[in-house]
C-alpha positions as CSV (number, residue, x, y, z in Angstrom):
1,Q,0.1,18.4,6.4
2,V,-0.6,15.0,4.8
3,H,-1.6,11.9,6.6
4,L,-1.9,8.3,5.3
5,M,-4.2,6.1,7.3
6,E,-3.8,2.3,6.8
7,S,-6.2,-0.4,7.9
8,G,-7.1,-4.0,7.2
9,G,-4.1,-5.9,8.5
10,G,-4.4,-8.9,10.7
11,S,-3.7,-12.6,11.1
12,V,-4.9,-15.2,8.7
13,Q,-4.2,-18.8,7.8
14,A,-2.4,-19.8,4.6
15,G,-4.7,-19.6,1.6
16,G,-6.8,-16.9,3.2
17,S,-7.4,-13.3,2.1
18,L,-7.0,-9.8,3.5
19,R,-7.8,-6.4,2.1
20,L,-5.6,-3.4,3.0
21,S,-6.8,0.2,2.7
22,C,-4.9,3.4,2.8
23,A,-6.6,6.8,2.8
24,A,-4.7,9.9,2.1
25,S,-5.9,13.2,3.7
26,G,-4.7,16.7,4.2
27,S,-3.8,19.6,1.9
28,I,-3.3,17.4,-1.2
29,L,-3.4,19.1,-4.6
30,S,-2.8,15.9,-6.7
31,I,-1.6,12.4,-6.3
32,N,0.8,10.9,-8.9
33,A,1.0,7.4,-7.6
34,M,0.3,5.2,-4.6
35,G,1.7,1.9,-3.6
36,W,2.2,-0.8,-1.0
37,Y,5.6,-1.9,0.4
38,R,6.3,-4.6,2.9
39,Q,9.1,-5.3,5.4
40,P,9.5,-8.8,6.8
41,P,11.3,-9.1,10.1
42,G,15.0,-8.4,9.7
43,E,14.7,-7.6,6.0
44,Q,14.5,-4.5,3.9
45,R,11.4,-2.8,2.8
46,V,10.4,-3.8,-0.7
47,L,7.8,-2.8,-3.3
48,V,4.7,-5.1,-3.4
49,A,2.5,-3.2,-5.8
50,S,2.0,0.3,-7.1
51,I,-0.5,2.2,-9.2
52,T,-0.3,5.5,-11.0
53,S,-2.9,8.2,-11.5
54,G,-3.3,6.9,-15.1
55,G,-4.1,3.4,-13.8
56,S,-0.8,1.7,-14.6
57,T,0.1,-1.0,-12.1
58,K,3.2,-2.8,-11.1
59,Y,3.6,-5.9,-9.0
60,A,6.4,-7.8,-7.4
61,D,6.9,-11.2,-9.0
62,S,6.1,-12.9,-5.8
63,V,2.6,-11.5,-5.6
64,K,1.5,-11.5,-9.3
65,G,-1.7,-13.3,-9.8
66,R,-2.5,-13.2,-6.0
67,F,-2.6,-9.5,-5.1
68,T,-4.5,-6.7,-6.8
69,I,-4.0,-3.0,-6.2
70,S,-6.8,-0.5,-6.9
71,W,-7.4,3.2,-6.3
72,D,-10.5,5.2,-5.6
73,N,-9.7,8.7,-6.8
74,A,-12.8,10.2,-5.2
75,K,-11.7,9.0,-1.8
76,N,-7.9,9.3,-2.3
77,T,-7.8,5.7,-1.1
78,V,-5.7,2.8,-2.4
79,Y,-6.5,-0.8,-1.7
80,L,-4.5,-4.0,-1.8
81,Q,-6.6,-7.2,-2.1
82,M,-4.5,-10.1,-1.1
83,N,-5.6,-13.6,-1.9
84,S,-4.0,-17.0,-1.6
85,L,-1.8,-15.7,1.2
86,K,1.3,-17.6,2.1
87,P,3.4,-17.5,5.3
88,E,6.2,-15.7,3.3
89,D,3.7,-12.8,2.9
90,T,4.1,-12.1,6.6
91,A,5.4,-8.6,7.1
92,V,4.6,-5.1,8.1
93,Y,2.9,-3.5,5.1
94,Y,3.4,0.2,4.4
95,C,1.4,2.6,2.2
96,N,3.3,5.1,0.2
97,A,2.0,8.1,-1.8
98,N,3.8,10.3,-4.2
99,L,1.8,13.5,-4.3
100,R,1.8,17.3,-4.5
101,A,0.7,18.9,-1.3
102,V,0.4,22.6,-0.5
103,A,3.3,22.3,2.0
104,D,5.6,20.8,-0.7
105,L,5.0,23.4,-3.5
106,P,6.5,23.6,-6.0
107,Y,7.8,20.0,-5.6
108,D,6.2,16.6,-5.1
109,G,6.6,14.7,-1.9
110,S,6.7,11.1,-0.8
111,Y,4.7,10.1,2.2
112,W,4.4,6.9,4.3
113,G,1.8,5.4,6.4
114,Q,2.5,4.0,9.9
115,G,2.4,0.4,8.7
116,T,0.0,-2.5,9.4
117,Q,1.0,-6.0,10.4
118,V,0.0,-9.0,8.2
119,T,0.7,-12.4,9.7
120,V,0.0,-15.6,7.7
121,S,0.2,-18.9,9.6
122,S,0.7,-22.2,8.0
């Protein structure tokens, strides 16, 4: 069983910062990539940022220069540092991990966290 535990969401004023964390635990053999998605009210879930095991990163255009994704391999934890937050960043943020777990052998699996609310007020 694999579990993704997210933390760090909350409410902040425009221009403020938040740091999201997502720790993966369970019978994990290897992690290929981790990422953050967000889903504003009434909209679809979209990619915010992702990072591979090799360190390659990808960002949505709307967050480039403001958000930074990082990964602590030893802790199986991915972080999303969000600076200069805007009201349009308000959404539920979900962690995703593409990994190989004992239960999924011989295939890789995609796992999601439960989501954490980020609210930015103007």
